[in-house]
Structures are given as C-alpha cells and as structure tokens.
C-alpha positions in Angstrom: -115.3 53.7 -51.1 -112.4 51.6 -49.8 -113.4 51.7 -46.2 -116.9 50.2 -47.3 -115.2 47.0 -48.5 -114.4 43.8 -46.7 -110.7 43.8 -46.2 -108.6 40.6 -46.5 -105.3 39.9 -45.4 -103.3 38.9 -48.6 -99.7 37.9 -48.9 -97.7 37.9 -52.3 -94.6 35.6 -52.1 -92.0 36.1 -54.8 -88.9 34.1 -54.9 -85.6 36.2 -55.4 -84.0 35.3 -58.6 -85.6 31.8 -58.4 -83.9 29.8 -61.3 -80.6 31.5 -60.8 -80.8 31.0 -57.0 -81.5 27.3 -57.5 -78.6 26.8 -59.7 -76.2 28.7 -57.1 -77.7 26.5 -54.3 -76.9 23.4 -56.2 -73.4 24.7 -57.4 -72.0 26.8 -54.5 -68.9 27.7 -56.5 -71.4 30.1 -58.4 -72.1 32.1 -55.3 -71.2 35.8 -55.5 -70.8 35.5 -59.2 -72.9 36.8 -62.0 -75.0 33.9 -63.3 -77.5 33.7 -66.0 -79.9 30.9 -66.9 -80.4 30.5 -70.4 -78.5 30.3 -73.6 -75.6 32.5 -74.3 -75.2 31.9 -78.0 -76.4 34.1 -81.0 -80.1 33.0 -80.4 -79.9 32.2 -76.7 -82.3 34.1 -74.3 -81.8 34.8 -70.6 -84.5 33.1 -68.4 -83.2 34.5 -65.0 -80.3 36.6 -63.7 -78.6 36.5 -60.5 -78.6 39.8 -58.4 -74.7 40.0 -59.3 -75.7 39.9 -63.0 -78.6 42.4 -62.6 -76.1 45.0 -61.5 -74.7 45.2 -65.1 -78.2 45.4 -66.6 -78.7 41.8 -67.5 -82.4 40.9 -67.3 -84.6 38.1 -68.0 -85.9 37.8 -71.7 -82.6 39.5 -72.8 -80.8 38.1 -75.7 -77.7 36.1 -74.6 -75.2 38.0 -76.8 -76.4 41.3 -75.5 -76.0 40.1 -71.9 -72.5 39.0 -72.5 -71.7 42.5 -73.9 -73.0 44.0 -70.7 -71.3 41.7 -68.5 -68.3 39.9 -70.1 -67.7 37.6 -66.8 -71.3 36.4 -67.1 -71.7 32.6 -66.4 -74.3 31.0 -68.4 -76.1 27.9 -67.0 -78.6 25.6 -68.8 -82.1 25.6 -67.3 -83.2 22.7 -65.3 -86.9 23.0 -64.9 -87.5 19.6 -63.2 -85.3 20.7 -60.6 -87.1 24.2 -60.3 -90.4 22.4 -60.2 -89.3 20.1 -57.4 -88.3 23.0 -55.3 -91.4 24.9 -56.1 -93.7 22.1 -54.8 -91.7 22.2 -51.5 -92.3 26.0 -51.3 -95.9 25.5 -51.9 -96.0 22.8 -49.3 -94.7 25.4 -46.6 -97.6 27.7 -47.9 -100.3 25.0 -47.3 -99.2 24.9 -43.6 -100.6 28.4 -43.2 -103.7 28.5 -45.4 -105.6 26.4 -48.3 -106.1 29.7 -50.2 -103.0 29.6 -52.2 -103.0 30.7 -55.8 -99.8 30.1 -57.6 -98.9 32.5 -60.4 -95.7 30.5 -61.5 -93.1 28.3 -60.2 -91.7 31.2 -58.2 -94.7 33.4 -57.0 -98.0 33.0 -55.3 -100.8 34.6 -53.4 -102.0 33.7 -50.0 -105.0 34.7 -48.2 -104.3 34.5 -44.5 -107.4 36.2 -43.3 -108.4 33.1 -41.6 -105.3 31.0 -41.3 -104.4 27.7 -39.8 -102.1 29.1 -37.3 -104.6 31.5 -35.8 -102.2 34.2 -36.2 -104.0 37.6 -36.5 -100.7 39.2 -38.0 -100.3 38.7 -41.8 -96.9 40.4 -41.6 -95.7 37.9 -39.0 -96.9 35.0 -40.9 -95.1 36.4 -44.1 -91.9 36.6 -41.9 -92.3 33.1 -40.7 -93.0 31.8 -44.3 -89.8 33.5 -45.6 -87.8 32.3 -42.6 -88.9 28.6 -43.2 -88.1 28.9 -47.1 -84.6 30.0 -46.0 -83.9 27.4 -43.1 -85.4 24.6 -45.0 -84.4 25.0 -48.7 -81.6 27.7 -48.4 -83.4 30.2 -50.7 -84.6 33.7 -50.0 -88.0 35.2 -50.9 -89.7 38.6 -50.7 -93.3 39.3 -49.6 -95.8 42.0 -50.1 -98.6 42.2 -47.4 -101.8 44.1 -47.9 -105.7 44.1 -48.2 -106.0 42.8 -51.7 -103.9 41.1 -54.4 -103.0 44.2 -56.4 -101.2 46.0 -53.6 -99.7 42.8 -52.1 -98.2 42.2 -55.6 -96.8 45.8 -55.9 -95.5 45.7 -52.4 -93.6 42.6 -52.9 -91.2 44.2 -55.3 -90.5 47.0 -52.9 -87.9 45.5 -50.4 -86.3 42.9 -52.7 -84.3 40.8 -52.4 -84.9 39.1 -49.0 -87.3 41.5 -47.7 -91.1 42.3 -47.2 -93.3 45.5 -47.2 -96.7 45.8 -45.3 -99.1 48.3 -46.7 -101.5 48.7 -44.0 -105.5 49.5 -44.8 -104.9 53.2 -43.8 -101.9 53.4 -45.7 -103.1 52.1 -49.1 -104.4 55.3 -50.6 -101.2 57.3 -49.9 -99.0 54.4 -51.1 -100.7 54.1 -54.3 -101.0 57.9 -55.1 -97.2 58.2 -54.6 -96.5 55.3 -56.7 -94.6 55.5 -60.1 -97.1 54.4 -62.7 -94.4 52.1 -64.1 -94.8 50.2 -60.7 -98.5 49.5 -61.3 -99.0 45.7 -61.9 -100.6 45.4 -65.2 -99.0 48.7 -66.7 -96.4 47.5 -69.2 -93.7 49.5 -71.1 -96.1 50.4 -74.0 -99.0 51.5 -71.7 -96.5 53.6 -69.4 -95.3 55.4 -72.4 -98.8 56.1 -73.4 -99.7 57.3 -69.8 -96.6 59.5 -70.0 -97.8 61.3 -73.1 -101.2 61.9 -71.2 -99.5 63.3 -68.2 -99.8 60.4 -66.0 -96.7 59.7 -64.1 -98.0 58.7 -60.7 -100.7 57.1 -59.2 -102.1 60.6 -58.0 -102.0 61.6 -61.7 -104.0 58.4 -62.7 -106.6 59.0 -59.8 -107.4 62.7 -61.3 -108.6 60.9 -64.5 -112.4 60.1 -64.8 -113.5 56.7 -65.5 -114.9 57.9 -68.8 -111.5 59.5 -69.7 -109.6 56.0 -68.8 -112.1 54.0 -70.8 -111.8 56.2 -73.9 -107.9 56.0 -74.0 -107.5 52.5 -72.5 -110.5 50.5 -73.4 -111.4 47.6 -71.0 -108.3 48.2 -69.0 -109.5 51.7 -68.3 -111.8 50.6 -65.5 -109.3 48.4 -64.0 -106.9 51.4 -63.7 -109.6 53.6 -62.3 -110.3 51.1 -59.5 -107.0 49.7 -58.5 -105.4 53.3 -58.0 -108.4 53.8 -55.5 -107.3 50.5 -53.7 -110.2 48.5 -55.0 -109.3 45.2 -56.4 -111.9 42.5 -55.5 -110.3 39.4 -57.2 -110.1 36.6 -54.6 -107.3 34.3 -54.1 -108.3 31.4 -56.2 -106.5 28.1 -55.2 -108.0 26.0 -58.2 -106.9 28.0 -61.1 -107.9 26.0 -64.2 -105.2 25.7 -66.9 -106.6 27.4 -70.1 -103.7 26.2 -72.6 -100.6 24.3 -72.9 -97.6 25.0 -75.1 -94.1 24.4 -76.2 -91.9 26.5 -78.6 -88.3 26.3 -79.9 -85.9 29.2 -81.0 -83.6 28.0 -83.9 -79.8 28.6 -83.9 -80.1 29.3 -87.6 -83.1 30.8 -89.5 -85.2 28.3 -91.3 -86.3 29.5 -94.9 -88.3 26.3 -96.1 -91.3 24.7 -94.4 -89.6 21.2 -95.3 -86.7 22.0 -92.9 -89.3 23.0 -90.3 -91.3 19.7 -90.1 -88.6 17.9 -88.1 -88.8 20.8 -85.6 -92.5 20.8 -85.4 -92.5 17.1 -84.8 -90.2 17.6 -81.6 -92.4 20.5 -80.6 -95.6 18.3 -81.0 -94.0 15.6 -79.1 -93.2 17.9 -76.1 -96.9 19.3 -76.1 -98.1 15.8 -76.3 -96.1 14.7 -73.3 -97.2 17.9 -71.2 -100.7 17.1 -72.0 -100.3 13.6 -70.8 -98.6 14.7 -67.5 -101.5 17.3 -67.0 -104.1 14.6 -68.0 -105.9 17.1 -70.3 -106.7 17.4 -74.0 -107.9 20.2 -76.3 -109.6 21.2 -79.4 -107.7 24.4 -80.8 -104.3 24.1 -82.1 -102.2 27.2 -82.5 -99.1 27.6 -84.5 -96.8 30.4 -83.4 -94.3 31.6 -86.0 -91.7 34.3 -85.2 -89.7 35.5 -88.4 -86.2 36.7 -88.5 -87.4 40.4 -88.4 -89.0 39.3 -85.2 -92.6 40.0 -86.4 -94.9 37.4 -84.9 -97.7 35.5 -86.6 -100.1 32.9 -85.2 -102.4 30.5 -86.9 -105.0 28.6 -85.3 -107.7 25.7 -86.0 -110.4 24.5 -83.8 -111.3 20.6 -84.2 -114.6 19.0 -83.5 -113.0 16.7 -81.0 -110.4 16.7 -78.2 -106.9 15.6 -78.9 -103.6 15.0 -77.1 -102.0 12.4 -79.5 -98.7 13.7 -81.0 -99.6 12.6 -84.5 -103.0 14.5 -84.5 -101.1 17.8 -82.9 -98.4 17.5 -85.6 -100.9 16.7 -88.6 -103.0 19.8 -87.6 -99.8 22.1 -87.1 -98.7 21.0 -90.6 -101.9 22.1 -91.9 -101.7 25.4 -90.4 -97.9 25.7 -91.6 -98.9 25.1 -95.1 -102.0 27.3 -94.7 -100.3 30.1 -96.4 -96.8 31.2 -97.6 -94.2 32.4 -94.9 -93.6 36.1 -94.8 -89.7 35.6 -94.2 -87.2 33.2 -92.7 -88.3 31.7 -89.6 -86.4 31.8 -86.0 -89.1 30.4 -83.6 -91.8 27.9 -83.9 -94.4 27.0 -81.2 -97.4 24.7 -80.8 -100.1 25.6 -78.3 -103.3 23.7 -77.4 -106.3 25.5 -76.0 -109.9 24.9 -75.5 -109.0 22.2 -72.9 -111.4 19.6 -71.6 -110.4 20.8 -68.0 -113.2 20.1 -65.7 -114.8 22.9 -63.8 -113.5 22.7 -60.3 -115.1 23.6 -57.1 -114.4 27.0 -56.2 -113.8 27.4 -52.5 -116.2 30.0 -51.3 -114.8 32.7 -49.0 -117.4 34.6 -46.7 -116.8 38.1 -46.6 -115.9 39.4 -43.1 -116.6 43.1 -42.4 -113.6 44.6 -40.7 -112.8 48.1 -39.6 -109.9 49.9 -41.1 -107.8 49.4 -37.9 -107.1 45.9 -39.2 -104.2 43.6 -37.4 -101.6 43.6 -40.1 
C-alpha cells in the first residue's frame, strides 16, 4: 500500500529545449526563430529543437532533411557540447545549494531529494520554484520541474507544464493522477510498448492497474512488475548522487555510405581517438570493446570482445575494433560506425545512506 511507504520529497528538474536554448542565449538574433541543433544535410540528425521549431513537428533524433521539409525556415546550428557542459555544471552548482542528493540523468535533467534540505524549507514546491528562478536569473535559461513522492511521478509531472512551468503531485493525489494518465506518458513506456499495450486494451493508467501482476509479467517480461508497481505509486528507487558510469562511447554518421572495410579504417581511427580522449578525461579504462555498425538499410549490428586486461590507449582500442570489423563480412554498405568501452574499472563509490522517515500522507509539499 502507498500509505505504508516512507514518502520522500523528490524534484525532477528538466531544462527547456536545453541545447537550442543555450544557442539562442549565446546568439540573441536567433530568439523567436525556429532553431535546430544538429546537421541539416542528407545525413544530419537533430539533437534538439527550439519550441518555435517544435510547432512544425521538428523533434530531436529526426533526420535533418525531414526537418527542413516540415519547417523550410529552420535554422541549423552546429552543436557545442563543451558549452552545454559548462552551463550544466553551473546548473548543478545551484542544485547543490539545496541538497547533496542530486542524481544527474544527462546534461539537462536531474533528480533532487529535498526531504531533508540545506535550506530547512519544508515545501518541495517552493524549493523547485526558487531553483527555477535562480536558473533564469543567473543563467538566462528556463527549466520545468515535477515534484512528488518518488522519482517516477516527479519525472512524469515535470513534462506536464512545459516550458517554464512546474507541477506538484501531492501524496493524496498520486493514485488519481496515475489512473488518469495516458499510457504514453508513463516513463519507461516507449512507442513499441505503447502500441502493444493498446492492442491489449491498455490506454490509461487505470487500464494498466486493472491487470494482474501475472498478466503483466506474461506479456512484458521483467518490465511487467515495474508497470504493476509504478501505476500504484510504488517506486522505491532512491536518488543516487554517485551514479557509476558503465560505458563510454563515440560514433560517427557518414555523409556517404561506406562499402569497404578499407574505407572504414580511417573513420575507426578517429572514433578510437575520441573514445580514448574521453576515457582519459574520465580517468577510466575498460575491458570490453563493442563495435556498432548501422547499415544503409538502418539495421543495426554490434560485435563485442572482452579482453583480459583494462585498456584506454587509442592504439589498443583501434586494434580491437579492427578485429571486430574483420570478424565477419558486412551485410551491406555502412552509414554509421561507433566504438564503446564497457566493463570499466570504475571504483565502487560510497553510497550515501538515506534514513527512511515515516511520514503521514498529509505531507508538506
């Protein structure tokens, strides 16, 4: 039962169109115009789109040539990840003024546990409001936030009043909120899963709640129990400030398809160099090298090899990637290559223990 669980005060902060907003911040002449961060060529992919561009249907991960058809006035801007990282660090510094329990999901979003916060403020909603105001006043960017009793509900809620808004789902409102929610809004339910749920007559949280644990397990495997519990407001995952990196990767999409392994070696060398640079920056190494190959027909293949020792050197990464490339014949011409290193030597970090605090449902949000 939800009422039997300790209730935490969780905020999910999600920056609004982060990459595009940073570009507009640095180039004020772009303000009010449809902007896409990414490539606009035949092989370009959109990393982020301003809200003006989204009105035309432009979205992240969309091909650049399709985006320009939807929005002929679209302005393409080259990504500047060093700048995005710089801004992201400043945002996180604001977060840490309120709590040490900050779990970044990416450069532009994070969970904060403010149950016991540095400001001694009993209202998570007011803390979220203050954080968003500081981000705007100090950095000139807007953020949205979701506030609730656990990470799942907070994550869903943060998307409710975007852009530049927030939504609080109080403890007594959680069940009704989830029951009325469109199944597509459930975090963890992707397009394919949503279609499968539709076929099973599951369109809302209430429809999902009517299904038994056994039913969901039989149709969705390991994810079945996750769906069963989150729709009941039960999500016990704590905010983990020391998330340990599990892999590190780099990839390249080519302007023209590559049809021979010989032509791919130069590209692999560049990718291996980038992976090695990122490993050095993160001060990690790994044992498992994975080669990612996306063919011209968009089918994806991965080939992996685990070594007996940790590596981070470009030459060793490249040699292993070459072995994987020549491991078997290519199925088709290639449009993308990627290299990732996993099975890292990341030291186990101390996990901050959070003491469960029993709180009644009438909790100060």
